[in-house]
C-alpha positions in Angstrom: -0.3 -0.3 0.0 1.7 3.1 -1.1 0.8 6.7 0.7 -1.1 8.0 -0.4 -4.0 4.6 -0.2 -3.3 4.8 3.7 -3.7 8.6 3.6 -7.3 8.3 2.0 -7.5 5.5 4.4 -7.4 7.4 7.4 -9.8 10.3 5.9 -11.8 7.4 5.2 -11.7 6.2 9.1 -11.6 10.2 10.0 -15.4 10.5 8.1 -16.3 7.3 9.9 -15.3 9.0 14.0 -17.3 12.5 12.5 -20.7 10.6 12.0 -20.1 8.6 15.2 -20.4 12.1 17.6 -24.1 11.4 16.9 -24.6 8.0 17.8 -22.3 8.8 21.2 -24.9 11.9 21.9 -28.1 10.1 21.3 -26.6 6.2 23.2 -25.6 8.3 26.4 -29.2 9.1 27.4 -30.0 4.7 28.0 -26.6 4.0 29.4 -23.4 5.3 31.3 -20.4 6.6 29.6 -18.3 3.6 30.3 -21.4 1.2 29.7 -21.8 2.4 25.9 -17.8 2.3 25.7 -17.7 -1.1 26.7 -20.9 -2.1 24.9 -19.7 -1.1 21.4 -15.8 -2.0 21.6 -17.2 -6.0 22.6 -19.5 -5.8 19.8 -16.8 -4.4 17.5 -15.1 -7.4 18.7 -18.1 -9.9 17.5 -17.1 -8.2 13.9 -13.5 -9.2 13.8 -13.0 -12.1 15.4 -13.7 -14.1 12.8 -10.8 -12.4 10.3 -9.0 -12.2 13.3 -9.0 -16.7 13.8 -7.7 -16.3 10.2 -4.5 -14.3 11.0 -4.0 -16.6 13.1 -4.4 -20.1 11.4 -2.3 -18.2 8.8 0.6 -17.0 11.3 0.4 -20.8 12.7 1.2 -22.3 9.6 4.3 -19.4 8.9 5.4 -20.8 12.9 5.4 -16.5 13.2 2.3 -16.4 16.1 3.1 -12.8 18.2 5.4 -14.0 21.1 4.1 -13.0 25.0 6.3 -9.4 24.1 3.3 -8.8 21.4 0.3 -9.9 23.5 1.1 -7.6 25.8 1.9 -4.7 23.7 -1.5 -5.6 22.3 -3.0 -5.2 25.4 -1.2 -2.1 25.4 -2.6 -0.7 23.3 -5.8 -1.9 24.6 -5.4 0.1 27.9 -5.0 2.9 25.9 -7.9 2.8 23.5 -10.0 2.3 27.2 -8.9 5.6 28.9 -9.0 7.8 25.4 -12.4 7.0 25.3 -13.5 6.6 28.6 -12.6 9.6 29.7 -13.5 11.7 26.4 -16.7 9.9 27.1 -17.4 10.7 31.1 -16.3 14.2 30.3 -18.8 14.8 28.0 -21.5 14.3 31.1 -20.2 17.4 32.6 -18.6 20.0 30.5 -20.0 21.1 26.3 -20.2 19.4 22.8 -17.5 22.4 22.1 -15.4 22.3 24.1 -14.5 18.6 24.3 -13.8 18.7 20.3 -11.5 21.6 20.6 -9.6 19.7 23.8 -9.5 16.4 22.4 -8.2 17.8 19.3 -5.6 18.8 21.7 -4.0 15.0 20.0 -3.0 16.8 16.6 0.1 19.0 17.7 0.8 16.4 20.8 1.8 12.8 18.6 4.5 15.1 16.7 5.7 15.9 20.2 5.2 12.5 22.3 7.3 11.3 19.2 9.7 12.8 19.7 10.3 12.8 23.8 10.0 9.3 23.6 10.6 7.5 20.6 13.0 10.9 19.3 11.1 9.8 15.8 11.2 13.2 13.5 8.7 14.9 11.9 8.7 16.7 8.3 9.3 20.4 9.2 5.6 20.1 8.1 4.0 18.2 10.4 4.2 20.9 13.0 2.8 24.6 10.9 -0.4 21.8 10.2 -0.9 20.4 13.4 -1.1 24.2 14.9 -3.5 24.5 12.2 -5.5 21.7 12.8 -6.0 23.0 16.2 -6.3 26.2 15.3 -9.0 25.5 12.7 -10.8 23.1 15.6 -10.9 26.2 18.2 -12.7 28.2 15.0 -15.1 25.3 14.4 -16.1 24.9 18.1 -17.9 29.0 17.8 -13.9 30.6 18.7 -14.8 31.0 22.2 -13.5 31.0 25.1 -14.0 28.8 27.9 -13.7 28.0 31.5 -12.7 24.5 33.0 -14.4 21.9 35.1 -13.8 19.0 35.4 -15.4 17.8 31.9 -12.8 20.0 30.2 -10.0 18.2 32.3 -11.6 14.9 31.6 -11.5 15.4 27.9 -7.6 16.7 28.0 -6.7 13.9 29.6 -8.0 11.6 26.9 -6.3 13.9 24.7 -3.0 11.7 25.8 -3.6 8.7 25.6 -5.5 9.5 21.8 -2.1 10.9 21.5 -0.4 7.4 22.5 -2.3 5.2 21.2 -2.4 6.6 17.1 2.1 6.8 18.2 2.1 2.9 19.5 -0.4 1.2 16.8 1.3 2.3 13.9 4.8 0.7 15.4 2.8 -2.7 16.6 1.5 -2.5 13.8 4.3 -2.2 11.4 5.9 -5.2 13.0 3.5 -7.7 13.5 1.8 -7.6 10.2 -0.8 -9.0 11.7 -3.9 -6.0 11.9 -6.6 -8.1 12.3 -4.7 -9.5 14.8 -3.9 -6.8 16.6 -7.7 -4.7 16.3 -9.4 -7.5 18.0 -7.0 -8.3 21.1 -7.4 -3.8 21.2 -11.5 -4.1 21.4 -11.3 -7.2 23.3 -9.3 -5.5 26.1 -11.0 -2.2 25.9 -14.3 -3.4 26.1 -13.6 -5.6 28.3 -11.9 -2.8 31.5 -14.3 -0.9 30.3 -17.8 -3.0 31.0 -16.0 -3.9 34.0 -15.8 -0.8 35.3 -19.0 -0.2 34.6 -20.0 -2.9 36.5 -18.8 -1.4 40.0 -19.4 2.4 38.8 -23.0 2.4 36.7 -26.3 1.0 36.9 -26.5 -0.8 33.4 -30.5 -2.3 32.9 -31.5 -4.4 29.8 -34.3 -1.2 29.8 -31.0 1.1 29.2 -29.1 -1.0 26.7 -32.2 -1.1 24.6 -32.5 2.6 24.5 -29.4 3.0 23.2 -29.6 -0.3 20.8 -29.1 0.9 17.2 -26.4 4.4 18.7 -24.6 1.8 19.9 -25.1 -0.9 17.1 -23.7 2.2 14.8 -21.0 3.2 17.6 -19.6 -0.7 17.8 -20.0 -1.9 14.3 -18.7 0.8 11.9 -17.0 2.9 14.4 -14.6 0.3 16.5 -15.3 -2.6 13.7 -14.7 -0.6 10.5 -13.1 2.5 11.0 -10.4 1.4 14.3 -9.7 -1.7 12.5 -9.0 0.3 9.2 -7.0 2.2 11.5 -4.5 -0.5 12.6 -4.1 -1.5 8.7 -3.0 2.3 7.2 -1.8 2.9 9.6 1.4 0.0 9.0 2.0 3.1 6.4 1.1 6.2 7.3 3.6 8.3 9.7 2.3 8.8 13.0 2.0 12.9 13.2 0.8 12.7 10.1 -1.6 10.2 10.1 -3.3 12.5 13.2 -4.0 15.3 11.6 -5.3 13.2 8.9 -8.0 12.0 11.4 -8.5 15.1 12.6 -10.9 15.7 9.1 -13.0 13.8 12.0 -13.8 17.0 13.5 -15.4 18.5 10.3 -17.2 15.3 9.6 -18.5 15.9 12.6 -19.8 19.1 11.8 -21.4 18.0 8.7 -23.4 15.0 10.3 -24.3 17.5 12.8 -25.8 19.5 10.7 -27.3 17.0 8.3 -28.5 14.8 10.8 -29.2 17.0 14.1 -30.0 20.4 12.6 -26.3 22.3 14.1 -25.6 25.0 11.9 -21.9 26.7 11.2 -20.8 30.1 11.5 -19.0 32.0 10.0 -16.1 31.2 12.4 -17.1 27.2 11.8 -17.1 27.1 8.1 -13.4 29.0 8.4 -12.0 26.3 10.6 -13.6 23.5 8.5 -11.0 24.9 5.2 -8.0 25.5 7.6 -8.1 21.7 8.8 -8.4 20.6 4.8 -5.8 23.0 3.5 -3.4 21.4 6.2 -5.1 18.0 5.6 -4.1 19.0 2.1 -0.4 20.0 3.1 1.1 17.5 5.3 0.0 15.0 2.2 1.9 16.8 -0.3 5.0 18.5 1.2 7.0 15.1 2.0 6.1 14.2 -1.7 7.2 17.7 -2.9 10.3 17.3 -0.5 11.0 13.2 -2.4 10.0 14.6 -5.5 13.2 17.3 -5.2 15.8 15.3 -3.8 14.9 11.9 -6.4 15.3 15.2 -9.6 18.6 15.8 -7.4 19.8 12.5 -7.3 19.3 11.8 -11.2 20.7 14.7 -12.0 24.0 13.9 -9.8 24.1 10.5 -12.1 23.9 12.1 -15.5 26.6 14.5 -14.1 28.5 11.3 -13.2 28.0 9.9 -16.8 
């Protein structure tokens, strides 16, 4: 898979995640945030399980089953996924969707920063201005209004750290194991089980509440988790984490679009400007490295002709 194809897949993931905001908002009417997170990720596990089993058998034939360290790495991804999803969902209870959308976008500049601090991974220069641009665009999209921090804001800010770490490490682990469905299924299982156990301790889950939230849970589990997060694992084998973070931030644009179509939300002039800025940043982060690579290739060909 080429870098451009991987980026297109990540853009599709952003579309799916953006549409899932509607389901997440409606699903909270029937169940708590931890219950919603647990059920939808376990539902996503059942969808991916047959593909993961097939991949496991293929690895067994090649005698290339994941080692214990690989299983621990997949489990760690599941924990990061659970913390990111649960913290965000908890935060939405006591803050506004506007605040949550803006603060979640903090993971975009955090990805290159944490990648450099933790892994010493260099990022293309275009990642830094486009990360800031995505943050500014999300601020404009949220209404460009100041807000006072409340407890919910702190929960969402904490979730952005775990989202950033997940984006960083999912690319490394999927690139090493070459088993995207197994990785996806494993992290979903850990995330869903941990969230549901947490919910049983902290929330009241009833059959009537689950039935009330059945359609939002089904969409969030089958589409957002089963398709979206699995596609993320596949695509990030071929995309840089910092680039992936910028592209995935387009979910804010798609969330606004689906909010307009399905929930009657309206964009202000600032919101339209924010959408445009995010889209420009996505295009720049894809084209700039290709342009640099093209110049290097051209310089190499000229040098070779001069030697000949």
